[in-house]
C-alpha positions in Angstrom: 37.5 40.8 24.6 38.8 42.3 21.3 39.1 45.6 23.2 41.9 44.2 25.2 43.7 42.5 22.3 47.2 43.8 22.0 48.2 44.9 18.5 51.2 47.0 17.4 49.7 50.0 15.6 53.1 50.9 14.2 53.4 47.6 12.5 50.0 47.9 10.9 49.9 51.5 9.7 50.7 51.9 6.0 50.1 54.3 3.1 48.6 51.7 0.9 47.9 47.9 0.9 47.2 45.3 -1.8 44.7 42.6 -0.8 45.1 39.0 -1.9 42.6 38.7 -4.8 41.0 35.8 -3.1 39.8 38.1 -0.3 37.6 40.1 -2.6 34.4 38.0 -2.8 31.1 38.7 -4.3 29.1 39.1 -1.1 31.8 40.0 1.5 35.5 39.7 2.2 36.7 36.3 3.3 40.0 34.5 3.6 42.2 32.1 5.6 43.8 33.4 8.7 47.6 33.4 8.4 47.5 32.7 4.7 45.8 35.4 2.7 44.2 37.2 5.7 46.1 39.1 8.4 46.0 42.1 10.6 47.3 44.5 7.9 44.3 43.4 5.8 41.9 44.3 8.6 43.6 47.6 9.2 43.3 48.4 5.5 39.7 47.4 5.3 39.1 49.9 8.1 40.9 52.7 6.3 39.1 52.1 3.0 35.6 51.7 4.6 36.1 54.8 6.7 36.8 56.7 3.5 33.6 55.3 1.9 31.6 56.3 5.0 33.0 59.8 5.1 32.5 60.4 1.4 28.9 59.3 1.8 28.5 61.9 4.6 28.7 59.6 7.6 31.0 59.6 10.6 30.2 56.6 12.8 30.6 52.9 12.2 29.5 50.0 14.5 31.8 47.0 14.7 31.2 43.5 16.0 33.0 40.2 15.8 32.2 36.5 16.0 33.7 33.7 18.2 36.6 32.6 16.0 40.0 32.5 17.5 41.3 35.2 15.1 38.4 37.5 15.4 39.5 39.6 18.4 42.8 40.5 16.8 41.2 41.3 13.5 38.6 43.5 15.2 41.3 45.5 17.0 43.2 46.1 13.8 40.0 47.0 12.0 39.0 49.5 14.6 42.5 51.1 14.4 42.1 51.5 10.6 38.6 53.0 11.0 39.9 55.5 13.6 42.9 56.4 11.5 40.4 57.1 8.7 38.7 59.7 10.8 35.6 57.7 11.8 34.0 57.3 15.2 33.6 53.6 16.2 30.9 52.0 18.3 32.2 48.7 19.4 29.4 46.2 19.9 31.8 43.3 21.0 31.3 39.6 20.5 27.9 39.1 18.8 26.1 37.5 15.9 25.9 39.4 12.7 22.2 40.2 13.0 22.9 42.1 16.2 25.5 44.2 14.3 22.9 44.9 11.6 20.4 45.9 14.3 23.0 48.3 15.8 23.2 50.1 12.5 19.5 49.9 11.6 18.2 51.1 14.9 20.3 54.2 15.3 20.4 57.4 13.3 23.9 58.1 14.7 25.4 55.0 13.1 26.1 55.2 9.3 27.7 51.8 8.6 28.7 48.5 10.2 31.3 45.8 9.9 31.1 42.3 11.4 34.4 40.3 11.6 33.1 36.8 10.8 33.9 33.7 9.0 30.2 32.8 9.0 29.8 29.1 8.3 33.2 28.6 6.8 36.0 26.3 8.3 37.4 27.5 11.7 40.6 28.9 10.2 38.7 31.2 7.8 37.6 34.7 8.7 36.5 37.9 7.0 34.2 41.0 7.0 30.5 41.6 6.3 29.7 45.2 5.7 26.7 47.5 5.6 26.8 51.2 4.5 23.8 53.4 5.1 21.5 50.5 5.6 22.5 49.0 2.2 24.6 45.8 1.8 28.1 46.5 0.8 29.2 44.0 -1.9 30.1 43.3 -5.5 31.5 46.5 -7.1 31.7 48.1 -3.6 34.2 45.5 -2.6 36.2 45.9 -5.8 36.3 49.6 -5.1 37.5 48.9 -1.6 40.4 46.9 -3.0 41.3 49.7 -5.4 41.2 52.3 -2.7 43.6 50.3 -0.5 46.0 49.5 -3.4 46.3 53.2 -4.3 46.2 54.6 -0.8 43.1 56.6 -1.6 42.2 57.1 2.0 40.9 59.9 4.2 42.7 60.6 7.4 42.4 62.6 10.6 41.7 60.8 13.9 38.8 62.1 16.1 39.3 62.7 19.8 37.5 60.1 21.9 36.4 58.3 18.7 35.8 54.9 20.2 33.0 53.9 22.5 31.7 50.6 23.9 28.1 49.9 23.4 25.9 47.0 24.6 22.8 46.8 22.5 22.0 43.2 23.2 19.2 43.9 25.7 17.5 46.3 23.2 17.9 43.7 20.5 16.2 41.0 22.5 13.3 43.2 23.3 13.0 44.1 19.7 12.9 40.6 18.3 10.5 39.4 20.9 7.9 41.6 19.1 7.7 38.7 16.6 5.4 37.1 19.2 3.1 40.0 19.6 -0.5 39.1 19.3 -0.2 35.4 19.4 -1.9 33.2 22.1 1.1 32.2 24.2 -0.9 29.5 25.9 -0.8 27.6 22.6 2.9 27.2 22.7 3.5 26.8 26.4 3.5 23.0 26.1 6.3 23.0 23.5 9.8 21.6 24.2 12.2 23.3 21.8 15.9 22.6 21.1 18.4 25.3 20.3 21.8 24.4 18.8 24.1 27.3 18.3 27.1 25.1 17.5 29.5 27.0 19.8 29.0 30.0 17.5 28.4 33.7 18.4 24.6 33.3 18.8 24.9 31.2 21.9 24.9 33.8 24.7 22.0 35.6 23.1 20.0 32.4 22.8 20.6 31.7 26.5 19.1 35.1 27.4 16.3 34.9 24.8 14.8 31.7 25.9 14.2 33.1 29.4 11.5 35.3 27.9 9.8 32.5 26.0 7.0 30.2 26.9 7.7 26.4 26.8 10.6 24.3 27.8 14.0 24.9 26.1 16.9 22.6 25.7 20.2 24.3 24.8 23.0 22.7 22.8 26.5 24.1 22.6 25.8 27.7 23.5 29.3 28.4 25.0 31.3 30.3 22.3 34.3 28.3 21.2 36.1 29.1 18.0 37.4 25.5 17.8 33.8 24.3 17.3 34.5 21.1 19.3 31.0 19.4 18.9 30.2 20.0 15.2 30.7 22.7 12.6 28.2 25.6 12.8 26.5 25.2 9.4 22.8 24.2 9.5 22.7 23.8 5.8 24.7 20.6 6.2 22.6 17.7 7.5 25.6 16.3 9.3 25.5 19.2 11.7 21.9 18.6 12.8 22.4 15.2 14.3 22.1 16.3 17.9 18.7 17.9 17.3 17.5 14.9 15.3 18.6 12.5 18.1 16.9 14.6 20.7 13.6 14.5 18.7 14.0 10.7 18.4 14.6 10.4 22.1 11.5 12.4 22.9 13.5 15.2 24.6 12.3 17.9 22.3 9.4 18.5 20.0 11.4 20.3 17.3 14.7 22.2 17.1 16.4 25.3 15.8 20.1 25.4 14.6 22.3 28.4 13.8 25.5 29.0 11.9 28.6 30.6 13.3 27.4 34.2 13.1 23.7 33.6 13.6 22.3 34.7 10.3 21.3 31.2 9.0 18.6 29.1 10.5 18.1 25.4 10.4 15.0 23.5 11.6 14.3 19.9 12.6 10.6 18.9 13.0 8.9 16.5 15.3 9.6 13.5 13.0 13.3 14.4 12.8 13.0 15.8 9.3 15.1 18.7 8.2 13.2 21.7 6.9 15.4 23.4 4.3 15.4 27.1 3.7 12.7 27.1 1.1 10.4 25.0 3.3 10.9 27.3 6.3 10.2 30.2 4.0 7.0 28.6 2.7 5.6 28.3 6.3 6.5 32.0 6.9 4.8 32.9 3.7 1.6 31.1 4.6 1.5 33.1 7.8 2.4 36.4 6.2 -0.1 36.2 3.4 -2.9 35.7 5.9 -2.0 39.1 7.4 -0.8 40.8 4.2 -2.7 39.5 1.2 -0.9 39.9 -2.1 2.5 40.4 -0.4 5.7 40.2 -2.6 7.9 37.3 -1.5 11.3 36.5 -2.9 13.4 33.3 -3.0 16.7 32.4 -4.5 17.0 30.4 -7.8 17.7 27.2 -5.9 14.3 27.1 -4.2 11.7 24.5 -4.9 9.0 25.2 -7.5 6.6 24.2 -4.7 7.4 27.4 -3.0 6.8 29.6 -6.0 3.6 27.8 -6.9 2.2 27.8 -3.4 2.8 31.5 -2.8 1.0 32.3 -6.1 -1.9 30.0 -5.1 -2.2 31.8 -1.8 -2.6 35.1 -3.6 1.0 36.4 -3.2 3.5 37.4 -5.8 6.6 35.1 -5.9 9.9 36.5 -7.3 12.9 34.4 -8.2 16.3 36.0 -7.3 20.0 35.3 -7.7 21.6 33.4 -4.9 23.5 35.5 -2.3 22.5 37.2 0.9 23.6 40.6 -0.3 21.9 40.2 -3.6 18.6 39.2 -1.9 18.7 42.2 0.4 19.4 44.6 -2.5 16.6 42.9 -4.5 14.1 43.4 -1.7 14.8 47.1 -1.6 14.4 47.4 -5.3 11.2 45.4 -5.6 9.5 46.1 -2.3 9.5 42.4 -1.3 8.6 42.0 2.4 9.8 38.5 3.0 12.7 36.5 1.3 14.9 33.5 1.8 17.6 31.3 0.5 18.0 27.5 0.5 21.0 28.0 2.8 18.7 29.3 5.6 19.2 33.0 5.3 15.7 34.6 6.0 15.0 38.3 5.4 12.1 40.2 6.9 10.9 43.7 5.8 7.2 43.7 6.8 7.8 44.9 10.3 11.6 44.4 10.6 14.7 45.9 8.9 15.1 43.8 5.8 18.2 42.0 6.8 18.8 38.3 7.5 18.4 37.3 11.2 18.1 33.7 12.3 17.1 34.4 15.9 14.2 36.7 14.7 13.4 34.1 12.1 13.1 31.3 14.7 10.6 33.5 16.6 8.7 34.3 13.5 8.4 30.6 12.7 7.2 29.9 16.2 4.6 32.7 15.9 3.6 31.3 12.5 2.7 27.9 14.0 0.6 29.6 16.6 -1.3 31.8 14.1 -1.8 29.0 11.6 -2.9 26.6 14.4 -0.6 23.8 13.3 2.6 22.2 14.4 5.8 22.4 12.4 5.4 18.7 11.7 1.8 19.1 10.4 2.8 22.1 8.2 5.7 20.0 6.8 3.3 17.1 6.2 1.1 19.3 4.2 3.8 20.1 1.7 3.8 18.2 -1.6 6.5 15.5 -1.7 9.2 16.0 -4.4 12.3 14.2 -5.5 15.2 16.5 -5.4 19.0 16.6 -5.1 20.9 18.6 -2.5 23.1 21.3 -3.9 25.6 19.4 -6.0 29.0 21.1 -6.0 31.9 20.1 -8.4 35.1 21.6 -9.5 36.0 22.2 -13.1 39.4 22.1 -14.7 40.8 23.9 -17.8 37.7 26.2 -18.0 36.4 29.0 -15.9 33.2 28.1 -14.0 31.3 31.2 -15.3 32.5 30.5 -18.9 31.2 26.9 -18.5 27.8 28.2 -17.5 27.8 30.7 -20.4 28.5 27.9 -22.8 25.6 25.8 -21.5 23.3 28.9 -21.8 24.3 29.4 -25.4 23.5 25.8 -26.2 20.1 26.1 -24.5 19.3 29.2 -26.5 20.3 27.6 -29.7 18.0 24.6 -29.0 15.1 26.8 -27.9 14.8 25.3 -24.4 12.8 27.1 -21.7 15.0 28.4 -19.0 15.5 31.4 -16.6 18.9 33.0 -16.7 18.5 34.9 -13.4 21.6 33.2 -11.9 23.1 30.6 -14.2 20.4 28.5 -16.0 17.3 27.1 -14.4 15.8 24.8 -17.1 12.1 23.8 -16.9 10.9 20.6 -18.5 7.8 18.4 -18.1 9.7 16.5 -15.5 10.5 19.5 -13.3 13.6 21.7 -13.4 17.4 21.6 -13.1 19.8 24.4 -12.3 23.4 25.0 -13.2 25.2 28.0 -11.9 28.8 29.2 -11.0 29.6 29.8 -7.4 30.3 33.4 -6.6 32.6 32.5 -3.7 34.5 29.4 -4.9 35.9 28.0 -8.2 33.0 25.6 -8.5 29.9 24.8 -10.5 26.8 24.1 -8.5 23.7 22.2 -9.6 20.3 21.2 -8.3 17.3 19.4 -9.7 13.7 18.7 -8.6 10.9 16.5 -9.9 7.6 15.1 -8.7 8.8 11.6 -9.5 12.0 9.6 -9.0 12.1 8.7 -12.7 11.6 12.4 -13.6 14.6 13.3 -11.4 16.8 10.8 -13.2 15.8 12.2 -16.6 16.6 15.8 -15.4 20.0 14.7 -14.2 20.6 12.9 -17.5 19.8 16.1 -19.3 22.1 18.1 -17.1 24.9 15.6 -17.7 24.4 15.8 -21.5 24.7 19.5 -21.5 27.9 19.3 -19.4 29.4 16.6 -21.5 29.0 18.8 -24.6 31.5 21.2 -23.1 33.9 18.6 -21.8 32.7 18.5 -18.2 31.7 15.5 -16.2 29.6 16.0 -13.0 
């Protein structure tokens, strides 16, 4: 337990601290343990975040941590910093990020939350996801956090008895099980479902959750192990879904769910061993939601298939395209009133009768309920989707030019040529063949691209058009 992790408070306490610039990411703080991320960083995050909470009128922060080897020590240093900043701390313990979000959203006494997590990144990475007052804490907030630490702009004054342990896991399981309210459970009792948590933080909760579910459940790698000995916990990479695909092929399961290291990304494999990507999962959820809430506003990131946007519109909903990034999606939902959202990466957000944050365990239950209400299997729902020819997300490094500057140069050329494109996040260019996307990663020094067409020949022409645009600024994909 992080609570028992020995740290030396005297070695961590300081009057100011400068973070490595690489820690200050667009959506959260993330670095490499022992290189640009250490205990002094965690302490200073605590001091700065405590100051933000106090200046916003709050006094209590919930803290959780994932299963990485470095997480217990980082959590202990973080809690010390929060306490030195005059904040009461509710320690949730080892848990997936959605449980931490629930601890904040479900209590009027908690004014913010921090999860120590490296999410889906390599095992030696770690970092912090933050929530303040029910709002994602990202972008300029993180820049300001760095400024506060560098200048020592911190509140102080420890509270007596400021730390408490809290187990909200039982209440959380009860809450997410409401996703199945009103469905005919007899319709899903025959199902054999696989659950692969990849030795990540969601494992223990999944073990408890399935005891409350109808059907037969086959569990893969639910023991938390920060070495990730079986496969990396990132369901957006097809290589990590092999065990579920093999189990479907062997007839052991009818379909399967997969989770990332901190349980906020969902992967799905159907009864034919096909991977359902984030936009395809969202499309099924949208079909179900629009039957119950006609005209609902549904949001997807700029990488999502045009099939999603067109189908939502055809079903009477309103489809919005949003920038990529879990914090940006959550903020966008609050601004627009969208009640369902998702990303290609498997982040799924629910605000119709949930809290508006991304939760893969709740998402799995909502998908299960959707199949029952729609009266079709996941396989049949996938079969009904139009077939397209598309690339995965293409990622490539650029040299001698900033990635954001490269995208800006391509946008300028598109404008000069009068091409049709959306500049929501990079450039998503629409042609008679389909669309292609070029954007700069907000977390790495990379360009990312994607393209989709109804025909193989159309996809080839889209990629040729992308390559021509890149070659004009001296970049080869």
